[in-house]
MMTF fields as JSON, N, C-alpha, C and O atoms, coordinates in Angstrom:
{
  "mmtfVersion": "1.0.0",
  "mmtfProducer": "UNKNOWN",
  "numBonds": 475,
  "numAtoms": 476,
  "numGroups": 119,
  "numChains": 1,
  "numModels": 1,
  "chainsPerModel": [1],
  "groupsPerChain": [119],
  "chainIdList": ["A"],
  "bondAtomList": [4, 2, 8, 6, 12, 10, 16, 14, 20, 18, 24, 22, 28, 26, 32, 30, 36, 34, 40, 38, 44, 42, 48, 46, 52, 50, 56, 54, 60, 58, 64, 62, 68, 66, 72, 70, 76, 74, 80, 78, 84, 82, 88, 86, 92, 90, 96, 94, 100, 98, 104, 102, 108, 106, 112, 110, 116, 114, 120, 118, 124, 122, 128, 126, 132, 130, 136, 134, 140, 138, 144, 142, 148, 146, 152, 150, 156, 154, 160, 158, 164, 162, 168, 166, 172, 170, 176, 174, 180, 178, 184, 182, 188, 186, 192, 190, 196, 194, 200, 198, 204, 202, 208, 206, 212, 210, 216, 214, 220, 218, 224, 222, 228, 226, 232, 230, 236, 234, 240, 238, 244, 242, 248, 246, 252, 250, 256, 254, 260, 258, 264, 262, 268, 266, 272, 270, 276, 274, 280, 278, 284, 282, 288, 286, 292, 290, 296, 294, 300, 298, 304, 302, 308, 306, 312, 310, 316, 314, 320, 318, 324, 322, 328, 326, 332, 330, 336, 334, 340, 338, 344, 342, 348, 346, 352, 350, 356, 354, 360, 358, 364, 362, 368, 366, 372, 370, 376, 374, 380, 378, 384, 382, 388, 386, 392, 390, 396, 394, 400, 398, 404, 402, 408, 406, 412, 410, 416, 414, 420, 418, 424, 422, 428, 426, 432, 430, 436, 434, 440, 438, 444, 442, 448, 446, 452, 450, 456, 454, 460, 458, 464, 462, 468, 466, 472, 470],
  "bondOrderList": [1, 1, 1, 1, 1, 1, 1, 1, 1, 1, 1, 1, 1, 1, 1, 1, 1, 1, 1, 1, 1, 1, 1, 1, 1, 1, 1, 1, 1, 1, 1, 1, 1, 1, 1, 1, 1, 1, 1, 1, 1, 1, 1, 1, 1, 1, 1, 1, 1, 1, 1, 1, 1, 1, 1, 1, 1, 1, 1, 1, 1, 1, 1, 1, 1, 1, 1, 1, 1, 1, 1, 1, 1, 1, 1, 1, 1, 1, 1, 1, 1, 1, 1, 1, 1, 1, 1, 1, 1, 1, 1, 1, 1, 1, 1, 1, 1, 1, 1, 1, 1, 1, 1, 1, 1, 1, 1, 1, 1, 1, 1, 1, 1, 1, 1, 1, 1, 1],
  "groupList": [{"groupName": "MET", "atomNameList": ["N", "CA", "C", "O"], "elementList": ["N", "C", "C", "O"], "formalChargeList": [0, 0, 0, 0], "bondAtomList": [1, 0, 2, 1, 3, 2], "bondOrderList": [1, 1, 2], "singleLetterCode": "M", "chemCompType": "L-PEPTIDE LINKING"}, {"groupName": "GLU", "atomNameList": ["N", "CA", "C", "O"], "elementList": ["N", "C", "C", "O"], "formalChargeList": [0, 0, 0, 0], "bondAtomList": [1, 0, 2, 1, 3, 2], "bondOrderList": [1, 1, 2], "singleLetterCode": "E", "chemCompType": "L-PEPTIDE LINKING"}, {"groupName": "THR", "atomNameList": ["N", "CA", "C", "O"], "elementList": ["N", "C", "C", "O"], "formalChargeList": [0, 0, 0, 0], "bondAtomList": [1, 0, 2, 1, 3, 2], "bondOrderList": [1, 1, 2], "singleLetterCode": "T", "chemCompType": "L-PEPTIDE LINKING"}, {"groupName": "LEU", "atomNameList": ["N", "CA", "C", "O"], "elementList": ["N", "C", "C", "O"], "formalChargeList": [0, 0, 0, 0], "bondAtomList": [1, 0, 2, 1, 3, 2], "bondOrderList": [1, 1, 2], "singleLetterCode": "L", "chemCompType": "L-PEPTIDE LINKING"}, {"groupName": "ILE", "atomNameList": ["N", "CA", "C", "O"], "elementList": ["N", "C", "C", "O"], "formalChargeList": [0, 0, 0, 0], "bondAtomList": [1, 0, 2, 1, 3, 2], "bondOrderList": [1, 1, 2], "singleLetterCode": "I", "chemCompType": "L-PEPTIDE LINKING"}, {"groupName": "ALA", "atomNameList": ["N", "CA", "C", "O"], "elementList": ["N", "C", "C", "O"], "formalChargeList": [0, 0, 0, 0], "bondAtomList": [1, 0, 2, 1, 3, 2], "bondOrderList": [1, 1, 2], "singleLetterCode": "A", "chemCompType": "L-PEPTIDE LINKING"}, {"groupName": "PRO", "atomNameList": ["N", "CA", "C", "O"], "elementList": ["N", "C", "C", "O"], "formalChargeList": [0, 0, 0, 0], "bondAtomList": [1, 0, 2, 1, 3, 2], "bondOrderList": [1, 1, 2], "singleLetterCode": "P", "chemCompType": "L-PEPTIDE LINKING"}, {"groupName": "ASP", "atomNameList": ["N", "CA", "C", "O"], "elementList": ["N", "C", "C", "O"], "formalChargeList": [0, 0, 0, 0], "bondAtomList": [1, 0, 2, 1, 3, 2], "bondOrderList": [1, 1, 2], "singleLetterCode": "D", "chemCompType": "L-PEPTIDE LINKING"}, {"groupName": "TYR", "atomNameList": ["N", "CA", "C", "O"], "elementList": ["N", "C", "C", "O"], "formalChargeList": [0, 0, 0, 0], "bondAtomList": [1, 0, 2, 1, 3, 2], "bondOrderList": [1, 1, 2], "singleLetterCode": "Y", "chemCompType": "L-PEPTIDE LINKING"}, {"groupName": "HIS", "atomNameList": ["N", "CA", "C", "O"], "elementList": ["N", "C", "C", "O"], "formalChargeList": [0, 0, 0, 0], "bondAtomList": [1, 0, 2, 1, 3, 2], "bondOrderList": [1, 1, 2], "singleLetterCode": "H", "chemCompType": "L-PEPTIDE LINKING"}, {"groupName": "PHE", "atomNameList": ["N", "CA", "C", "O"], "elementList": ["N", "C", "C", "O"], "formalChargeList": [0, 0, 0, 0], "bondAtomList": [1, 0, 2, 1, 3, 2], "bondOrderList": [1, 1, 2], "singleLetterCode": "F", "chemCompType": "L-PEPTIDE LINKING"}, {"groupName": "ARG", "atomNameList": ["N", "CA", "C", "O"], "elementList": ["N", "C", "C", "O"], "formalChargeList": [0, 0, 0, 0], "bondAtomList": [1, 0, 2, 1, 3, 2], "bondOrderList": [1, 1, 2], "singleLetterCode": "R", "chemCompType": "L-PEPTIDE LINKING"}, {"groupName": "LYS", "atomNameList": ["N", "CA", "C", "O"], "elementList": ["N", "C", "C", "O"], "formalChargeList": [0, 0, 0, 0], "bondAtomList": [1, 0, 2, 1, 3, 2], "bondOrderList": [1, 1, 2], "singleLetterCode": "K", "chemCompType": "L-PEPTIDE LINKING"}, {"groupName": "SER", "atomNameList": ["N", "CA", "C", "O"], "elementList": ["N", "C", "C", "O"], "formalChargeList": [0, 0, 0, 0], "bondAtomList": [1, 0, 2, 1, 3, 2], "bondOrderList": [1, 1, 2], "singleLetterCode": "S", "chemCompType": "L-PEPTIDE LINKING"}, {"groupName": "GLY", "atomNameList": ["N", "CA", "C", "O"], "elementList": ["N", "C", "C", "O"], "formalChargeList": [0, 0, 0, 0], "bondAtomList": [1, 0, 2, 1, 3, 2], "bondOrderList": [1, 1, 2], "singleLetterCode": "G", "chemCompType": "PEPTIDE LINKING"}, {"groupName": "VAL", "atomNameList": ["N", "CA", "C", "O"], "elementList": ["N", "C", "C", "O"], "formalChargeList": [0, 0, 0, 0], "bondAtomList": [1, 0, 2, 1, 3, 2], "bondOrderList": [1, 1, 2], "singleLetterCode": "V", "chemCompType": "L-PEPTIDE LINKING"}, {"groupName": "GLN", "atomNameList": ["N", "CA", "C", "O"], "elementList": ["N", "C", "C", "O"], "formalChargeList": [0, 0, 0, 0], "bondAtomList": [1, 0, 2, 1, 3, 2], "bondOrderList": [1, 1, 2], "singleLetterCode": "Q", "chemCompType": "L-PEPTIDE LINKING"}, {"groupName": "ASN", "atomNameList": ["N", "CA", "C", "O"], "elementList": ["N", "C", "C", "O"], "formalChargeList": [0, 0, 0, 0], "bondAtomList": [1, 0, 2, 1, 3, 2], "bondOrderList": [1, 1, 2], "singleLetterCode": "N", "chemCompType": "L-PEPTIDE LINKING"}, {"groupName": "TRP", "atomNameList": ["N", "CA", "C", "O"], "elementList": ["N", "C", "C", "O"], "formalChargeList": [0, 0, 0, 0], "bondAtomList": [1, 0, 2, 1, 3, 2], "bondOrderList": [1, 1, 2], "singleLetterCode": "W", "chemCompType": "L-PEPTIDE LINKING"}, {"groupName": "CYS", "atomNameList": ["N", "CA", "C", "O"], "elementList": ["N", "C", "C", "O"], "formalChargeList": [0, 0, 0, 0], "bondAtomList": [1, 0, 2, 1, 3, 2], "bondOrderList": [1, 1, 2], "singleLetterCode": "C", "chemCompType": "L-PEPTIDE LINKING"}],
  "groupTypeList": [0, 1, 2, 2, 3, 4, 1, 3, 3, 5, 6, 7, 8, 4, 3, 1, 9, 10, 1, 10, 1, 11, 4, 1, 12, 4, 13, 14, 15, 4, 11, 15, 9, 3, 15, 1, 12, 13, 7, 6, 14, 9, 8, 6, 12, 5, 4, 4, 14, 12, 14, 16, 11, 13, 3, 17, 14, 10, 0, 17, 6, 4, 1, 15, 16, 2, 10, 6, 2, 16, 14, 12, 1, 15, 10, 3, 10, 3, 12, 11, 11, 11, 18, 12, 3, 12, 14, 13, 7, 17, 13, 8, 10, 17, 2, 8, 13, 10, 19, 16, 1, 14, 0, 12, 5, 2, 12, 1, 10, 14, 13, 10, 3, 12, 1, 4, 14, 11, 14],
  "groupIdList": [1, 2, 3, 4, 5, 6, 7, 8, 9, 10, 11, 12, 13, 14, 15, 16, 17, 18, 19, 20, 21, 22, 23, 24, 25, 26, 27, 28, 29, 30, 31, 32, 33, 34, 35, 36, 37, 38, 39, 40, 41, 42, 43, 44, 45, 46, 47, 48, 49, 50, 51, 52, 53, 54, 55, 56, 57, 58, 59, 60, 61, 62, 63, 64, 65, 66, 67, 68, 69, 70, 71, 72, 73, 74, 75, 76, 77, 78, 79, 80, 81, 82, 83, 84, 85, 86, 87, 88, 89, 90, 91, 92, 93, 94, 95, 96, 97, 98, 99, 100, 101, 102, 103, 104, 105, 106, 107, 108, 109, 110, 111, 112, 113, 114, 115, 116, 117, 118, 119],
  "secStructList": [7, 2, 2, 2, 2, 2, 2, 2, 2, 1, 7, 2, 2, 2, 2, 6, 6, 3, 3, 3, 3, 3, 3, 3, 3, 3, 6, 6, 3, 3, 3, 3, 3, 3, 3, 3, 7, 7, 1, 4, 4, 4, 1, 7, 4, 4, 4, 6, 6, 1, 1, 7, 3, 3, 3, 3, 3, 3, 7, 7, 7, 3, 3, 3, 3, 3, 3, 3, 3, 6, 6, 3, 3, 3, 3, 3, 3, 3, 3, 7, 3, 3, 3, 3, 3, 6, 6, 7, 7, 7, 7, 5, 7, 7, 7, 7, 7, 7, 5, 7, 6, 6, 1, 1, 5, 5, 2, 2, 2, 2, 2, 2, 2, 2, 2, 6, 6, 7, 7],
  "xCoordList": [100.889, 101.219, 100.93, 100.323, 101.362, 101.115, 99.631, 99.218, 98.815, 97.379, 96.804, 95.999, 97.188, 96.682, 97.083, 96.26, 98.307, 98.781, 97.989, 97.561, 97.792, 97.059, 95.619, 95.05, 95.026, 93.654, 93.553, 92.489, 94.632, 94.652, 94.805, 94.355, 95.436, 95.711, 94.655, 94.407, 94.032, 93.075, 91.672, 91.506, 90.668, 89.285, 88.827, 89.281, 87.925, 87.395, 86.778, 86.936, 86.068, 85.396, 86.393, 86.019, 87.628, 88.665, 89.257, 89.505, 89.483, 90.074, 89.13, 89.573, 87.86, 86.919, 87.289, 87.029, 87.893, 88.176, 89.668, 90.034, 90.52, 91.96, 92.722, 92.274, 93.893, 94.741, 96.138, 96.563, 96.817, 98.129, 99.143, 99.228, 99.91, 101.021, 102.349, 103.233, 102.486, 103.713, 103.47, 102.486, 104.388, 104.33, 105.724, 106.723, 105.781, 107.081, 106.965, 105.892, 108.072, 108.143, 109.175, 110.35, 108.707, 109.586, 109.441, 108.355, 110.523, 110.531, 109.382, 108.704, 109.155, 108.122, 106.706, 105.752, 106.544, 105.226, 105.117, 106.024, 104.013, 103.771, 102.912, 101.84, 103.396, 102.674, 102.309, 103.179, 101.004, 100.503, 99.999, 99.065, 100.609, 100.239, 99.3, 99.629, 98.134, 97.121, 96.752, 96.698, 96.5, 96.129, 94.731, 94.379, 93.95, 92.582, 92.586, 93.406, 91.668, 91.541, 91.159, 90.513, 91.567, 91.309, 90.297, 90.138, 89.611, 88.635, 87.396, 87.194, 86.568, 85.394, 84.461, 83.789, 84.41, 83.575, 84.069, 83.365, 85.272, 85.846, 86.062, 86.741, 85.489, 85.503, 84.561, 83.53, 84.872, 83.949, 82.603, 82.56, 81.522, 80.174, 79.943, 79.222, 80.546, 80.326, 80.839, 80.433, 81.724, 82.265, 81.799, 82.125, 81.056, 80.591, 79.612, 78.631, 79.898, 79.045, 79.153, 78.336, 80.151, 80.286, 81.376, 81.624, 82.019, 83.072, 84.316, 84.31, 85.382, 86.644, 87.348, 87.502, 87.763, 88.417, 89.862, 90.229, 90.669, 92.066, 92.506, 91.977, 93.487, 94.05, 94.784, 95.551, 94.551, 95.144, 95.923, 95.819, 96.692, 97.491, 96.729, 95.762, 97.192, 96.621, 96.383, 97.041, 95.449, 95.202, 96.273, 96.962, 96.419, 97.293, 96.723, 95.506, 97.588, 97.085, 96.307, 96.605, 95.317, 94.565, 95.204, 95.397, 95.53, 96.164, 95.104, 94.432, 94.959, 93.949, 94.619, 95.312, 94.409, 94.987, 94.033, 92.815, 94.595, 93.794, 94.403, 95.364, 93.866, 94.323, 95.816, 96.332, 96.504, 97.933, 98.121, 97.205, 99.312, 99.656, 101.077, 101.963, 101.292, 102.609, 103.203, 104.416, 102.351, 102.812, 103.224, 103.838, 102.893, 103.26, 102.008, 101.012, 102.064, 100.957, 100.864, 101.878, 99.641, 99.427, 98.641, 97.568, 99.19, 98.534, 98.345, 99.244, 97.164, 96.864, 96.981, 96.395, 97.723, 97.851, 97.087, 97.506, 95.964, 95.055, 95.265, 94.992, 95.746, 96.038, 94.892, 94.722, 94.106, 92.973, 93.414, 94.275, 92.817, 93.112, 92.35, 91.269, 92.928, 92.275, 92.093, 93.02, 90.904, 90.554, 90.16, 89.812, 90.222, 89.685, 89.037, 89.339, 88.151, 87.504, 88.292, 88.838, 88.354, 89.07, 88.469, 87.254, 89.332, 88.901, 88.477, 87.985, 88.658, 88.27, 89.468, 90.333, 89.509, 90.567, 90.111, 90.911, 88.831, 88.29, 88.794, 88.944, 89.052, 89.463, 88.294, 87.473, 88.24, 87.182, 87.832, 88.842, 87.253, 87.788, 86.665, 85.619, 86.9, 85.93, 86.192, 87.322, 85.134, 85.268, 84.761, 83.85, 85.345, 84.986, 84.82, 85.395, 84.025, 83.861, 84.32, 83.509, 85.626, 86.213, 86.512, 86.759, 86.492, 86.941, 85.778, 84.645, 86.105, 85.187, 85.035, 86.031, 83.834, 83.613, 84.473, 84.503, 85.171, 86.02, 87.373, 88.127, 87.682, 88.95, 89.579, 88.892, 90.871, 91.568, 91.865, 93.012, 90.806, 90.917, 89.805, 88.737, 90.059, 88.999, 87.804, 87.949, 86.635, 85.413, 85.503, 85.136, 85.988, 86.074, 87.1, 86.838, 88.259, 89.288, 88.838, 89.075, 88.196, 87.673, 86.625, 86.621, 85.737, 84.711, 85.367, 84.959, 86.394, 87.123, 87.76, 87.659, 88.41, 89.051, 88.017, 88.273, 86.869, 85.818, 85.302, 85.032, 85.166, 84.679, 85.592, 85.119, 86.89, 87.821, 88.195, 89.052, 87.534, 87.734, 88.971, 89.47, 89.482, 90.692, 90.427, 91.361, 89.184, 88.888, 88.098, 87.78],
  "yCoordList": [127.423, 126.252, 124.959, 124.041, 124.875, 123.661, 123.361, 122.207, 124.413, 124.216, 123.591, 122.663, 124.066, 123.523, 122.067, 121.25, 121.72, 120.346, 119.44, 118.357, 119.876, 119.068, 118.878, 117.803, 119.9, 119.783, 118.73, 118.141, 118.486, 117.449, 116.052, 115.071, 115.958, 114.662, 114.217, 113.02, 115.156, 114.818, 115.275, 116.366, 114.455, 114.833, 116.05, 116.276, 116.828, 118.031, 117.73, 118.514, 116.59, 116.292, 116.032, 116.128, 115.711, 115.594, 116.975, 117.322, 117.761, 119.088, 120.063, 121.116, 119.739, 120.554, 120.506, 121.458, 119.4, 119.176, 119.171, 119.291, 119.033, 118.904, 119.894, 120.272, 120.308, 121.218, 120.614, 119.76, 121.074, 120.56, 120.779, 121.865, 119.738, 119.843, 119.663, 120.516, 118.544, 118.315, 117.181, 116.446, 117.065, 115.987, 115.39, 116.099, 114.081, 113.417, 112.288, 111.72, 111.983, 110.868, 109.898, 110.231, 108.681, 107.648, 106.394, 105.825, 105.976, 104.751, 104.702, 103.681, 105.787, 105.799, 105.931, 105.773, 106.216, 106.411, 107.863, 108.394, 108.496, 109.87, 109.831, 109.228, 110.48, 110.549, 112.011, 112.868, 112.274, 113.617, 113.658, 112.938, 114.491, 114.608, 115.803, 116.925, 115.541, 116.566, 116.57, 115.517, 117.75, 117.882, 118.491, 119.379, 118.002, 118.483, 119.978, 120.451, 120.692, 122.119, 122.333, 121.483, 123.477, 123.73, 124.84, 125.298, 125.282, 126.354, 125.837, 124.625, 126.731, 126.298, 125.337, 124.527, 125.412, 124.493, 123.054, 122.142, 122.849, 121.507, 120.997, 119.99, 121.687, 121.151, 119.957, 119.98, 118.925, 117.791, 118.268, 119.081, 117.77, 118.187, 117.986, 118.764, 116.956, 116.626, 117.706, 117.725, 118.609, 119.617, 121.033, 121.971, 121.197, 122.541, 123.039, 122.37, 124.218, 124.832, 124.222, 124.522, 123.369, 122.683, 123.269, 122.753, 124.321, 124.917, 125.207, 125.133, 125.537, 125.876, 124.605, 123.656, 124.6, 123.422, 123.758, 124.919, 122.707, 122.896, 121.693, 120.589, 121.948, 120.882, 119.913, 120.331, 118.619, 117.58, 116.602, 115.387, 117.139, 116.298, 115.853, 116.487, 114.745, 114.236, 112.74, 112.047, 112.265, 110.832, 110.263, 111.019, 108.94, 108.333, 108.644, 108.625, 108.929, 109.268, 108.116, 106.942, 108.486, 107.524, 107.527, 108.589, 106.356, 106.231, 105.826, 104.808, 106.632, 106.395, 106.448, 107.413, 105.414, 105.402, 106.079, 105.924, 106.823, 107.465, 107.161, 106.396, 107.739, 107.428, 107.698, 108.7, 106.798, 107.018, 108.186, 108.562, 108.738, 109.786, 109.569, 109.221, 109.771, 109.602, 108.23, 108.103, 107.202, 105.848, 105.601, 104.579, 106.529, 106.386, 106.254, 106.94, 105.369, 105.251, 106.534, 107.171, 106.912, 108.116, 107.739, 107.142, 108.097, 107.854, 109.182, 110.021, 109.358, 110.526, 110.109, 109.105, 110.859, 110.612, 111.72, 112.878, 111.346, 112.305, 112.325, 111.339, 113.439, 113.578, 114.362, 115.558, 113.648, 114.27, 114.848, 114.289, 115.968, 116.608, 115.914, 115.362, 115.955, 115.433, 116.627, 117.411, 116.758, 117.891, 117.405, 116.24, 118.327, 118.033, 119.298, 120.408, 119.11, 120.226, 120.548, 119.651, 121.818, 122.234, 121.527, 121.536, 120.913, 120.203, 118.772, 118.106, 118.286, 116.912, 116.165, 116.765, 114.865, 114.045, 113.345, 112.695, 113.47, 112.815, 113.489, 114.709, 112.68, 113.198, 113.111, 112.196, 114.07, 114.134, 114.34, 115.035, 113.74, 113.865, 113.622, 113.068, 114.043, 113.834, 112.502, 112.017, 111.929, 110.732, 111.082, 111.896, 110.473, 110.737, 109.421, 108.404, 109.448, 108.242, 108.56, 108.712, 108.654, 108.99, 107.765, 107.899, 106.574, 105.367, 104.573, 104.628, 103.842, 102.856, 101.763, 101.333, 101.314, 100.304, 99.07, 98.517, 98.65, 97.468, 97.695, 96.746, 98.947, 99.263, 100.484, 101.287, 100.622, 101.835, 102.681, 103.035, 102.994, 103.783, 104.818, 104.598, 105.952, 106.945, 106.287, 105.281, 106.853, 106.252, 106.063, 105.009, 107.081, 106.981, 105.933, 105.156, 105.916, 104.956, 103.538, 102.606, 103.368, 102.062, 101.574, 100.398, 102.454, 102.076, 101.668, 100.693, 102.424, 102.099, 100.712, 99.916, 100.422, 99.113, 97.978, 96.92, 98.191, 97.18, 96.954, 95.822, 98.047, 97.979, 97.141, 96.4, 97.268, 96.508, 95.159, 94.437, 94.837, 93.53, 93.385, 92.276, 94.513, 94.432, 94.809, 94.873, 95.055, 95.482, 94.466, 94.698],
  "zCoordList": [101.914, 101.105, 101.873, 101.322, 103.153, 103.935, 104.033, 103.919, 104.248, 104.393, 103.142, 103.235, 101.986, 100.731, 100.575, 100.161, 100.888, 100.799, 101.734, 101.335, 102.97, 103.944, 103.492, 103.68, 102.901, 102.394, 101.295, 101.105, 100.575, 99.541, 100.14, 99.548, 101.304, 101.92, 102.923, 103.065, 103.616, 104.677, 104.288, 103.743, 104.561, 104.235, 105.034, 106.156, 104.444, 105.093, 106.454, 107.39, 106.577, 107.84, 108.972, 110.141, 108.665, 109.693, 109.974, 111.129, 108.92, 109.095, 109.801, 110.26, 109.896, 110.677, 112.162, 112.899, 112.599, 114.01, 114.358, 115.528, 113.35, 113.58, 112.712, 111.63, 113.214, 112.452, 112.292, 113.07, 111.285, 110.929, 112.041, 112.614, 112.339, 113.286, 112.555, 112.644, 111.826, 111.055, 110.062, 110.152, 109.122, 108.135, 108.046, 108.159, 107.843, 107.71, 106.691, 106.486, 106.072, 105.123, 105.661, 105.817, 105.942, 106.483, 105.623, 105.52, 105.018, 104.198, 103.213, 103.1, 102.502, 101.467, 101.995, 101.233, 103.271, 103.887, 104.329, 104.972, 103.985, 104.401, 105.659, 105.675, 106.704, 107.981, 108.232, 108.391, 108.264, 108.506, 109.945, 110.3, 110.762, 112.164, 112.319, 111.932, 112.891, 113.112, 114.592, 115.226, 115.134, 116.539, 116.62, 115.842, 117.564, 117.732, 118.071, 118.858, 117.47, 117.737, 119.204, 119.818, 119.757, 121.178, 121.408, 122.54, 120.367, 120.533, 121.28, 121.36, 121.825, 122.607, 121.871, 122.508, 120.576, 119.799, 119.836, 119.403, 120.349, 120.405, 121.829, 122.03, 122.816, 124.173, 124.217, 123.545, 124.974, 125.107, 125.657, 126.581, 125.095, 125.505, 127.004, 127.628, 127.579, 128.989, 129.947, 131.109, 129.488, 130.407, 130.083, 130.811, 129.022, 128.653, 129.714, 130.037, 130.244, 131.249, 132.638, 133.509, 132.858, 134.155, 135.043, 136.132, 134.603, 135.422, 134.611, 133.382, 135.317, 134.661, 134.203, 134.971, 132.973, 132.4, 132.072, 131.891, 132.0, 131.607, 130.788, 130.918, 129.945, 129.125, 130.036, 130.903, 129.841, 130.671, 129.784, 129.947, 128.858, 127.979, 126.741, 126.318, 126.172, 124.93, 125.046, 125.822, 124.274, 124.143, 123.215, 122.531, 123.185, 122.188, 120.806, 120.622, 119.834, 118.5, 117.867, 118.084, 117.088, 116.288, 114.903, 114.312, 114.386, 113.074, 112.062, 112.225, 111.012, 109.986, 108.619, 108.295, 107.825, 106.482, 105.512, 105.607, 104.589, 103.556, 102.193, 102.102, 101.155, 99.8, 99.628, 100.121, 98.927, 98.662, 97.692, 96.96, 97.707, 96.762, 96.267, 97.047, 94.996, 94.386, 94.708, 94.875, 94.797, 95.066, 96.502, 96.807, 97.387, 98.8, 99.652, 99.419, 100.638, 101.574, 102.389, 102.674, 102.762, 103.559, 104.814, 104.736, 105.955, 107.242, 107.957, 107.988, 108.528, 109.343, 110.798, 111.205, 111.576, 113.006, 113.724, 113.732, 114.324, 114.938, 116.441, 117.126, 116.95, 118.377, 119.03, 118.795, 119.862, 120.548, 121.883, 122.562, 122.247, 123.527, 124.652, 124.444, 125.833, 127.038, 127.977, 128.18, 128.543, 129.383, 130.77, 130.964, 131.732, 133.061, 133.607, 133.171, 134.559, 135.238, 136.494, 137.137, 136.845, 138.046, 139.259, 139.455, 140.068, 141.264, 141.018, 141.93, 139.796, 139.462, 138.88, 138.242, 139.102, 138.508, 137.238, 136.566, 136.905, 135.714, 134.447, 134.392, 133.436, 132.131, 131.16, 131.228, 130.264, 129.262, 127.9, 127.782, 126.889, 125.54, 124.541, 124.879, 123.318, 122.241, 121.557, 121.511, 121.035, 120.203, 118.807, 118.653, 117.82, 116.43, 115.7, 116.088, 114.636, 113.82, 112.396, 111.482, 112.234, 110.949, 110.089, 108.89, 110.685, 109.994, 109.408, 109.887, 108.364, 107.813, 108.865, 109.447, 109.116, 110.155, 109.917, 108.817, 110.968, 110.903, 110.244, 110.026, 109.927, 109.263, 109.905, 110.536, 109.746, 110.179, 108.948, 108.676, 108.216, 106.993, 106.98, 107.551, 106.323, 106.195, 105.522, 104.827, 105.729, 105.184, 103.672, 103.153, 102.967, 101.504, 101.059, 100.142, 101.705, 101.329, 101.684, 100.916, 102.833, 103.222, 102.236, 101.875, 101.796, 100.806, 99.496, 98.865, 99.09, 97.882, 97.979, 97.045, 99.095, 99.279, 99.26, 98.684, 99.878, 99.863, 98.453, 98.051, 97.704, 96.347, 95.446, 94.585, 95.655, 94.815, 95.446, 94.936, 96.563, 97.189, 98.041, 98.228, 98.571, 99.389, 100.844, 101.644, 101.192, 102.558, 103.343, 104.51]
}
């Protein structure tokens, strides 16, 4: 059930890279927390084939607004993983371009807002 609900709130291109962590409703705002997948397909390209890697915590979440539902604003909180190579202090992470340029909104929602003159 949760998976189906999240699929309605978050675009497929985000769910390709992130999985559901939790959802909360605060003061009429829906906050969907998603965490970056940890499978080999989601290791940062810079560390693939360079040695043993380990999880080195998380980056600060990226907040992205998407289409409202039931009259409530919906925000996606995307938590990216931070990695390091054994014997190195450098951190590595993935970058994504999920937002409409110049906005903190999904591409579709940002386009919609621009279309109606609110972006």
